[in-house]
C-alpha positions in Angstrom: -11.4 -11.1 5.1 -7.1 -11.5 3.0 -6.1 -7.9 2.8 -2.6 -7.5 1.8 0.3 -4.4 3.2 -0.1 -2.2 0.3 4.4 -1.9 1.5 3.8 1.2 4.2 5.3 3.9 4.6 7.1 3.2 7.9 8.9 6.4 9.1 4.9 8.2 8.2 3.5 4.9 9.6 1.6 4.5 6.3 1.2 0.3 6.9 -0.1 -2.2 4.3 -2.7 -3.9 6.5 -2.7 -1.8 9.3 -5.8 -3.0 11.2 -6.1 0.0 13.7 -8.8 -1.9 15.7 -8.0 -4.6 19.0 -7.6 -8.3 17.7 -10.5 -9.5 19.7 -9.3 -12.9 19.9 -6.0 -11.6 21.7 -6.6 -11.9 26.0 -6.3 -8.1 27.7 -3.2 -7.7 29.2 -3.3 -5.0 32.6 -1.1 -3.1 30.4 -3.4 -3.4 27.6 -5.9 -2.4 29.5 -4.1 0.9 31.3 -2.8 1.8 27.7 -7.1 1.5 25.8 -8.0 4.0 28.8 -5.3 6.4 27.5 -6.1 6.2 24.0 -10.7 6.0 24.6 -9.2 9.7 26.5 -7.1 11.1 23.6 -9.5 10.2 20.8 -12.1 13.2 20.7 -9.0 15.9 20.8 -6.4 13.2 18.6 -5.2 16.0 16.0 -4.2 18.1 19.3 -2.2 15.5 20.3 -0.3 14.6 17.0 0.0 17.7 16.4 1.5 18.5 20.0 3.7 15.3 19.3 5.6 16.4 16.5 6.2 20.4 18.2 8.2 18.8 20.6 10.2 16.0 18.3 11.1 19.1 16.0 12.2 21.4 19.3 14.2 19.2 21.3 15.0 16.6 18.3 16.1 19.7 14.9 17.6 16.6 13.8 14.9 14.2 13.0 13.4 16.7 11.4 15.0 15.7 7.8 13.5 12.2 7.9 10.4 14.0 7.5 9.6 16.3 4.2 8.9 19.4 3.7 5.6 19.9 3.8 4.1 17.6 6.3 0.2 17.8 5.5 -0.2 14.7 3.6 1.8 12.7 6.0 1.1 15.0 9.8 -0.9 11.9 11.1 0.4 9.1 10.0 3.7 8.2 12.7 1.6 9.0 15.2 -1.4 6.4 14.0 1.1 3.3 13.2 2.2 3.9 17.0 -0.8 3.9 18.1 -2.0 1.0 15.5 0.8 -1.2 17.7 0.2 -0.1 21.2 -3.3 -1.6 20.5 -2.3 -5.0 19.7 0.2 -4.9 21.7 -1.0 -8.7 24.2 -1.2 -10.3 19.5 2.5 -10.8 20.0 2.4 -12.6 16.0 0.7 -9.7 15.0 2.3 -7.1 16.2 5.7 -8.4 15.3 4.7 -8.8 11.6 3.0 -4.9 12.0 6.5 -3.5 13.1 8.7 -5.8 11.4 7.4 -4.6 8.2 7.5 -1.1 9.6 11.2 -1.5 10.8 12.4 -2.6 7.6 10.6 0.3 6.0 12.1 3.0 7.8 15.9 2.3 6.7 15.4 4.4 3.2 14.5 8.0 5.1 17.6 7.3 7.5 16.2 6.3 10.3 18.6 4.7 12.8 18.4 3.3 16.1 18.7 6.0 18.6 16.2 7.8 16.9 13.4 5.3 19.0 13.8 6.6 22.4 12.9 10.8 21.2 10.1 9.1 19.3 8.5 7.5 22.9 10.3 10.4 24.9 8.2 13.1 22.9 5.1 10.7 22.6 4.5 10.5 26.6 4.8 13.6 27.1 2.0 14.5 24.6 -0.1 11.7 26.3 0.7 13.1 29.5 -0.6 16.6 28.7 -3.9 15.0 26.6 -4.8 12.4 28.8 -4.4 13.9 32.3 -7.9 11.9 34.0 -6.4 8.8 33.4 -2.0 9.1 32.8 -1.2 8.3 36.1 2.5 6.3 37.4 1.0 2.8 36.5 -0.6 4.3 33.3 3.4 6.0 32.0 4.5 2.5 33.0 2.4 0.6 31.1 3.7 2.9 27.9 6.5 2.0 28.2 7.1 -1.2 28.6 4.6 -1.2 25.1 6.5 1.0 23.7 10.3 -0.7 24.1 8.4 -3.8 22.8 7.6 -2.3 19.5 10.6 0.5 19.1 13.5 -3.1 19.7 10.6 -5.3 17.3 11.4 -2.7 14.8 15.5 -1.6 15.3 15.9 -5.5 15.3 13.6 -6.1 11.8 16.0 -3.1 10.1 19.2 -4.3 11.3 18.4 -8.5 9.3 17.3 -6.3 6.5 20.5 -4.1 6.3 22.5 -8.0 5.8 20.7 -8.7 3.0 19.4 -5.5 1.2 20.1 -2.1 0.3 18.0 0.8 1.8 16.4 2.0 -1.3 17.2 1.5 -4.8 18.1 4.5 -8.1 16.6 4.1 -10.4 16.6 5.6 -14.0 13.9 6.4 -17.0 14.1 4.7 -19.2 10.9 5.7 -20.9 7.7 7.4 -20.8 5.4 7.3 -22.8 1.5 9.5 -21.8 -1.2 7.4 -22.7 -3.7 9.9 -21.5 -2.9 14.0 -20.9 -2.5 12.4 -17.6 -1.6 9.2 -17.3 1.8 7.6 -18.2 3.5 4.3 -18.6 7.3 5.3 -16.6 9.9 2.5 -17.4 12.9 2.5 -15.4 16.0 0.5 -15.0 17.3 0.0 -11.4 20.9 0.2 -10.0 21.2 -2.5 -8.4 18.9 -6.5 -8.6 15.9 -6.1 -7.6 14.2 -9.2 -6.8 10.3 -8.7 -6.5 6.5 -10.7 -7.6 3.7 -9.7 -10.2 1.3 -8.1 -8.0 3.3 -6.5 -5.7 4.7 -2.7 -5.6 7.2 -0.5 -4.6 7.3 3.2 -3.1 8.7 6.4 -5.2 10.9 9.3 -4.0 11.7 11.9 -7.4 14.5 14.4 -6.9 11.4 17.2 -7.2 9.9 15.8 -3.6 12.3 15.1 -2.0 11.2 12.2 1.2 7.9 12.2 0.0 7.0 8.5 -0.8 3.9 7.5 -2.9 3.8 3.9 -3.3 2.4 2.0 -7.3 2.3 -0.8 -8.2 4.7 -2.9 -11.3 2.5 -3.1 -14.8 5.1 -6.2 -15.5 5.9 -9.5 -14.3 9.1 -9.4 -13.5 11.7 -9.1 -16.8 14.4 -10.8 -18.2 15.9 -7.8 -18.8 15.6 -6.5 -15.5 13.7 -3.1 -16.0 10.6 -1.9 -13.7 7.2 -0.2 -14.8 4.6 1.7 -13.3 1.5 3.2 -14.6 0.8 6.9 -13.2 -2.5 9.2 -12.8 -1.5 12.7 -12.2 -4.0 14.1 -9.2 -5.1 17.4 -8.4 -2.1 18.4 -5.8 -0.3 15.7 -6.6 3.1 16.1 -5.3 4.9 12.6 -6.6 2.1 11.7 -9.4 2.4 15.4 -11.0 5.7 14.8 -11.3 6.3 11.1 -12.5 3.9 12.4 -15.4 4.4 15.9 -16.2 7.8 16.3 -15.3 10.4 12.8 -15.6 11.7 12.2 -18.5 14.7 9.9 -19.7 17.7 9.9 -18.0 16.0 11.7 -14.6 16.5 9.3 -11.6 14.2 8.5 -8.8 14.3 6.4 -5.9 12.5 2.9 -5.3 12.1 1.4 -1.9 11.6 -2.4 -0.9 8.8 -4.5 -2.5 6.0 -5.2 -0.8 2.7 -5.9 -0.6 1.1 -9.9 -0.8 -1.7 -9.7 -3.2 0.7 -12.0 -5.6 -0.6 -15.5 -7.4 -0.7 -18.8 -5.3 0.8 -21.0 -7.2 -0.6 -24.2 -5.2 -3.5 -24.4 -6.9 -5.9 -25.0 -9.9 -8.1 -22.1 -8.4 -10.0 -19.9 -11.5 -8.3 -16.1 -10.9 -11.5 -13.5 -11.5 -9.7 -9.9 -11.4 -11.1 -6.4 -11.5 -9.1 -3.7 -12.1 -9.9 0.3 -11.9 -8.0 2.7 -13.8 -4.4 2.5 -13.2 -5.6 -0.5 -10.7 -5.8 -2.7 -14.1 -1.3 -2.2 -13.6 -1.0 -4.7 -11.2 -3.7 -7.2 -12.8 -1.5 -7.2 -16.0 1.9 -8.8 -13.8 -0.2 -10.6 -12.5 -1.5 -12.4 -16.1 1.8 -12.4 -17.2 2.6 -14.2 -14.2 0.4 -16.7 -15.0 1.4 -17.4 -18.5 5.2 -16.9 -17.2 4.0 -20.7 -15.2 2.8 -22.1 -18.2 -0.4 -23.6 -16.2 -4.1 -23.1 -18.3 -6.2 -21.4 -15.5 -8.9 -19.4 -16.4 -8.5 -15.8 -15.5 -11.3 -13.3 -16.1 -10.3 -9.9 -16.1 -12.8 -7.1 -15.9 -11.6 -3.5 -16.6 -13.1 -1.1 -15.9 -12.4 3.4 -16.1 -15.7 6.0 -16.1 -15.4 6.1 -20.1 -13.8 4.4 -23.0 -11.5 6.7 -23.3 -9.8 6.3 -20.1 -9.8 2.6 -20.6 -5.6 3.1 -21.8 -4.7 -0.2 -20.8 -7.5 -1.8 -23.1 -5.1 -2.8 -26.2 -2.2 -4.7 -24.1 -5.2 -6.1 -22.2 -6.7 -7.5 -25.9 -3.4 -8.3 -26.9 -3.2 -10.5 -23.9 -5.7 -12.5 -24.3 -5.6 -13.2 -28.0 -2.3 -15.2 -27.1 -3.7 -16.7 -24.0 -6.9 -18.8 -24.4 -7.3 -19.3 -20.9 -7.9 -15.5 -20.5 -10.9 -13.7 -20.8 -10.5 -9.7 -20.8 -14.5 -7.9 -20.5 -13.7 -3.7 -20.9 -16.3 -1.7 -18.5 -17.9 1.3 -18.7 -19.3 3.3 -16.1 -21.1 6.5 -18.3 -21.7 6.7 -21.8 -21.8 3.5 -24.8 -18.8 1.2 -24.4 -17.0 1.0 -27.8 -14.8 -1.6 -27.4 -15.3 -5.2 -28.6 -18.6 -6.8 -28.5 -17.8 -8.6 -25.3 -18.2 -4.6 -23.4 -20.6 -3.7 -20.5 -22.3 -0.5 -19.3 -22.4 0.0 -15.5 -20.2 -0.3 -12.5 -17.3 -2.8 -12.2 -18.8 -4.4 -9.2 -22.1 -4.9 -11.1 -20.2 -6.3 -13.8 -19.3 -8.6 -11.9 -22.4 -9.9 -10.6 -23.8 -10.6 -14.3 -21.5 -13.5 -14.7 -20.4 -16.5 -12.6 -20.6 -18.6 -10.7 -17.7 -17.7 -10.0 -17.0 -20.0 -6.1 -14.1 -21.5 -7.4 -12.1 -18.9 -8.1 -9.2 -16.4 -6.2 -10.6 -13.0 -7.0 -8.2 -9.8 -7.3 -9.5 -6.5 -7.2 -7.1 -3.4 -7.8 -8.5 0.7 -8.8 -9.8 3.0 -6.5 -11.2 2.9 -2.5 -14.3 3.1 -3.1 -14.1 0.3 -6.5 -12.4 -2.1 -3.5 -15.1 -1.7 -1.3 -18.0 -2.1 -3.6 -15.8 -5.0 -5.2 -15.0 -6.9 -2.2 -19.3 -6.8 -1.4 -20.1 -8.2 -4.4 -17.7 -11.2 -4.4 -18.1 -12.3 -0.9 -22.2 -11.6 -2.6 -22.0 -13.7 -4.9 -20.5 -16.6 -3.1 -16.7 -16.0 -3.3 -15.1 -16.3 0.3 -12.8 -13.7 1.9 -9.9 -15.2 2.9 -9.6 -16.1 -1.3 -10.2 -12.2 -2.3 -6.4 -10.0 -2.2 -6.3 -6.5 -3.0 -4.4 -3.2 -1.4 -5.4 -1.8 1.5 -7.7 1.2 1.7 -6.3 3.1 4.1 -3.3 2.7 2.2 -4.9 3.4 -1.1 -5.9 6.8 0.4 -2.8 7.7 1.9 -1.3 7.2 -1.8 -3.3 9.3 -3.4 -1.2 11.8 -4.4 
């Protein structure tokens, strides 16, 4: 399956397209075998290992505490999981270089420096030695040291290369804030310098009310001549960033943006049709993809299924219908899970994946999915079931969607 990176919160370890398993096609080295034995031993006590790791890090290196948000509950495991994902795949040079380079570039927005890496490595090894006593020996320690040295150097090099061509973050002023429903806002911002991105990508966002807490939001429009960026944000219960963006942000406020990420972008080298499933605020990047295709001037069939819990939740339906009226190659079908649809004549009732099965065939289409994690999982199953090859199904990493839920 083609699973584009959802940007990744590199310092917190939240990595798009992160495969937490081992790459099956890569031969296993002696170091990797030693590392996996350690991982197998600590798996039952992973929470304790993580807590001990952070305790060591903050006690022995208190200056690093400033790199993390005040409350650690949301992302406590992410840095540790990223480290474990990296060492699990240490033999896969291509994968690990791509994965870690992405993380290293993203580290910059947190103020991470090369000298921070040895401190993290020191505390990682100490935590492993404490909780993997059955497999920890000089050979295992040496394998972990070699793996961590490789990991940290890739990340340091990627950050240094990125520093030469891009800022660590962008300041962006809120220029408009439109409340579409009591808990959904369309927020438009003006970055302080050019912000290059592609339709279908997303940015990590930090608000002034919750320093060092970053969440991911897709761009709701293709790149514009006026350089403005728009996001669709839904406030969720106990959601720090989402609630601030919906209920506190006003024109004149300044937020920070991390670099653009994600590869849920249109392949303009093919004539395949585009089948797009957007659930809830997941319609935002789908709208951007429509605009991207329209700007290219290349008529390709594009079918959009816009799903929501009820008709009231189809907050951007009017916009999508106007796009449909302007572009004869575009079809928009609203789908509501509960109640009777009260939109256009082609409105549907039921679950989004089930609705897609009623139409087609889709074998000559590239598929794009954006929405809640459950919708993504069910949507992928439905699309594969109706004959779309898995390598033509693009969506944000489900793990990232869970991590960015607030």
